[in-house]
DOROSE-607308 format. One record per residue (C-alpha): residue in three letters; x, y, z negated. Coordinates in pm, whole numbers, always signed. Layout:
N
+------+--------+--------+--------+
| lonu |     c1 |     c2 |     c3 |
+------+--------+--------+--------+
|  ALA |      X |      Y |      Z |
...
+------+--------+--------+--------+
***
This chain:
70
+------+--------+--------+--------+
| lonu |     c1 |     c2 |     c3 |
+------+--------+--------+--------+
|  MET | +16339 | +10632 | -13981 |
|  LYS | +16607 | +10903 | -13961 |
|  GLY | +16883 | +10801 | -14211 |
|  ILE | +16778 | +10436 | -14227 |
|  SER | +16907 | +10160 | -14062 |
|  ILE | +16915 |  +9815 | -13979 |
|  LEU | +17173 |  +9580 | -13975 |
|  HIS | +17180 |  +9288 | -13821 |
|  ASP | +17435 |  +8957 | -13821 |
|  GLU | +17640 |  +8777 | -13594 |
|  THR | +17282 |  +8554 | -13524 |
|  LYS | +17070 |  +8870 | -13470 |
|  LYS | +16898 |  +8839 | -13733 |
|  LYS | +16754 |  +9125 | -13899 |
|  ARG | +17016 |  +9159 | -14276 |
|  TYR | +17108 |  +9439 | -14404 |
|  VAL | +16949 |  +9793 | -14446 |
|  GLN | +17171 | +10082 | -14422 |
|  ILE | +17075 | +10425 | -14647 |
|  ASP | +17205 | +10746 | -14613 |
|  MET | +17252 | +10850 | -14939 |
|  ASP | +17140 | +11190 | -14891 |
|  LEU | +16795 | +11086 | -14828 |
|  ILE | +16769 | +10911 | -15175 |
|  SER | +16643 | +11249 | -15342 |
|  SER | +16485 | +11405 | -15059 |
|  LYS | +16290 | +11139 | -14952 |
|  ARG | +16239 | +10879 | -15179 |
|  SER | +15834 | +10790 | -15159 |
|  GLU | +15895 | +10749 | -14786 |
|  ILE | +16232 | +10495 | -14852 |
|  ASP | +16056 | +10326 | -15082 |
|  ASP | +15738 | +10243 | -14862 |
|  TYR | +15977 | +10160 | -14580 |
|  LEU | +16174 |  +9919 | -14797 |
|  ASP | +15824 |  +9753 | -14872 |
|  LEU | +15736 |  +9704 | -14520 |
|  LEU | +16036 |  +9542 | -14496 |
|  LEU | +15991 |  +9300 | -14791 |
|  ILE | +15628 |  +9224 | -14630 |
|  GLU | +15766 |  +9164 | -14318 |
|  ALA | +16023 |  +8920 | -14453 |
|  ARG | +15762 |  +8709 | -14658 |
|  LYS | +15527 |  +8660 | -14397 |
|  ASP | +15533 |  +8337 | -14324 |
|  GLU | +15561 |  +8209 | -14679 |
|  PRO | +15276 |  +8010 | -14827 |
|  THR | +15003 |  +8200 | -15052 |
|  ILE | +14832 |  +8162 | -15339 |
|  PRO | +14475 |  +8213 | -15371 |
|  PHE | +14408 |  +8510 | -15594 |
|  GLU | +14146 |  +8227 | -15836 |
|  VAL | +14451 |  +8048 | -15964 |
|  VAL | +14640 |  +8357 | -15980 |
|  GLU | +14429 |  +8455 | -16253 |
|  LYS | +14379 |  +8136 | -16420 |
|  ARG | +14739 |  +8110 | -16473 |
|  ILE | +14756 |  +8481 | -16636 |
|  LYS | +14487 |  +8352 | -16848 |
|  ARG | +14654 |  +8051 | -16948 |
|  LEU | +14968 |  +8209 | -17031 |
|  SER | +14800 |  +8505 | -17181 |
|  LYS | +14718 |  +8273 | -17493 |
|  PRO | +14919 |  +8244 | -17784 |
|  GLY | +15173 |  +7952 | -17836 |
|  ILE | +15162 |  +7921 | -17404 |
|  ARG | +15502 |  +7920 | -17189 |
|  SER | +15563 |  +7923 | -16871 |
|  LYS | +15628 |  +7585 | -16685 |
|  ARG | +15920 |  +7733 | -16497 |
+------+--------+--------+--------+
***
């Protein structure tokens, strides 16, 4: 995308995103979509949590007096 550059570190890994600030006002939704895609790519090898497990956690945490166990 014009105005957006991905910069690599010394080991050739994608490391930084450089955005032309003039694009922020004119193409905000396109930039948001592009950054979302970069985050998806970066997290593609992370483990996933099944929806049912997340749903149970939300229900448990929404009960009064229950706090997150982080």
